[in-house]
N, C-alpha and C positions, 0 to 999 in steps of 0.2 A: 583131353584132348588139345593140343599144341594147334593156336590158328596158321590159316595158310598163308604166308607169306609172297609177295612178290620180290622177286632181286627189282632194288632197283636198275635203269637204262643209266648208261655212262653222260646221257645229257643232265639227267635228274639231279647225279653228281656235282657235276661241271654246275648248274644253279647253285645251289646249295653252298656250295665254296666259295661263290663269288656274294651270295647273301651275307654268308660267314664274314667275308672279308669286310664288306661294306659297313654291317653293324658293328665290326672290330677299330673299326675305321672310323667313324662316327664318336666312337666311345672311349678312343684315344685325344678325338679334337676338342671332344668336351673338358677329359681332363685335363689338358694343358690348358684350356682356358681358364677352368674353374683356378688351376695353379697359378695361372699370372695375376688373375684378379684378386687370389690372396694375397699374393707374394706383395701387388701394388698397394694392397690395404697396408700390411704390415709396413713400407716403409712411408706412410705418409705418417710425416711428422712439420713440427716447428722448424724455423732455422735456426741455426747450433748462434748464432746472435745478429743483431738488426741494431743498426746505428743511424739514428734520423733526427732529423729536425722538423717541428711541430708551430703552426702559428693558428691561431685563432679565436675565438669573441674573445678579448682582453688579455691575450697573454699571447708568449712565444718561449719554445722550448724544446732541451736538448735531451734526448733518450739512448737507451741503450737494454734491449731485451736479450738475456740469454736462457739459452733453454736448459729446463731441468729435469724434464721428460719430452716425452713425444707431442703432449698437448699442453706442456707447462711451462709459463716461460718465467722470469722477475723480470721484470721494467723498471727501471731507476731512470729519474727524470731528475735535470737541477733546469731553471729557468726562471722567469716571471709571471706570475698573474698583478693584472693590471687590476685598475678601479674608478670610476668617473661617479664625482659629487658635483653638486650645485642649488642653492638657496638664494634666497633673495636678497641676502646681506653679503653674500658671495661680489667679489667684483666679476669674476670670469667662472668658467665652469673647469670644475676642480680636475685633475689626473692624476694618477701617480701610478709606479710600477713598484713592486716588491718581490725579494727573490722567494720559492720555494723548491723544498726537497722531498722528493714522492718515491717510494717502495711500494709497488703494487705487483702481487702476483696475478700471475693473468691464467687462467684455463681456458684454449682456444677448444670449444669443444662439439663442432662441425665441420672438420678439418678432410675427416671419412669422406663423407657424404658429397662436400665438396667439389672431392677429388675422384671422387665413382662418376660426377655428374659431367667429367675434365672443365672444372672453373678453376681459376687459378687461387694456388693456397701459396705461391710464394711472397717470404718476406711476411708469412702470418695474416695472409689475408683469410680470415674469417669471423664468425661471431664469438663472442668472448664472455666470461666471466670473472670478476676479478675481484679484489678486496685493495681499495688505496690507499694507504697511508701516509697523508702529507703535511709537510711542517711549511710555518711562516716563522723565522728568527729576525727577528728586530734588528737587525745587520744597518741597513740604511734604505733610502726610499727615495727615488728617482720622481719629480713632481713638477707642476709647475708652481706651485708655491713653497716658500719655505717654511722650513721647521716642520717640516709634518712628519709624523711616526707614526709604526703601527704598533697592535699587541701580539706579541706572538703567540701562536694556538698550533694546535695538532688536531687533525681530524679521520677519523677511519668513515670511507664510506663505500660499501658492498654495491659494485655498479656493473650494469649490462652496457655490451655496446657492441660495434661494428666496424671492421677495416675493411677499406676494399683501395685492392689499385688503380693508379688512372697512369697507364706505362711503364717505362722498366724502374721508374724511379718516383715517381708520385704518388701520394693514396688520400683518403681522409678517413675520418672517424667520425662516426656520431654517436651518443649513446647517453644512458642517464644512470643518475644513481641516487641514494638516499642514506642517512647514516649519521653521527657523530661528532661533535666538534667542543675541546675542549681548550677554551681562552683562559691564556695565563694573565689574568687583570693584576691582580696583588704585585707582581713585578713591576706593574706600569703605577703602580700607587694607588690602586682603589681597594676599595675595602676586603673585597674576598676574589676568589676566580668565578668562572660563570662554563656552565655549559650548555650546549643550544645543539639543536636541528639544524642537522648540513647536508647541502642536495649538491649533486656534482652533473652539471652540464656540457654534455662532451660534445662538441663543435671545432675540428681540427683540421685543417689541409699541411700534406706535411712532402718534406725528402728523402728519402731513402737513400743512404752513400754505399 
């Protein structure tokens, strides 16, 4: 036996149509919102190139970061590392600056998260892991003492750091790392070369062009 059905009234049909349109409108709004979020996430990337100058604790450097992928850059750097020494038999505190060449792959791992929170990611403002390879050649030394030289060395130091912008052009970096240093002591007249644990303390203030 078939159930007895009461035909819907025109008012009921109109109400159902209105509800249907409302539901479809909300679904469309949600769809386009999700699509917008997805597109924005796909567009998040490090800058194609970043060129700047930094100074910090005992040093000054110029650098360039070139994009390798959306989160990976190759940072090349040329500058001067500095040192200070002083003992009782020195007439004054010694100071020196020596050239340093650095290559450093950097992985900026939280750009999507910062972008989702509407935080600034321009000019690679984010947190990163890196593998810093630095070389001190014994080319020349700037010092307040005469006849000062250094022993060439190369270091490989895994590091972690953060970069944050201060306005349009200024930024700062803070980070730390520990790794390995090989010292070419034989070239300086010693009996053998030397290796040791090396640290990397990043405290820098810079300007990006």
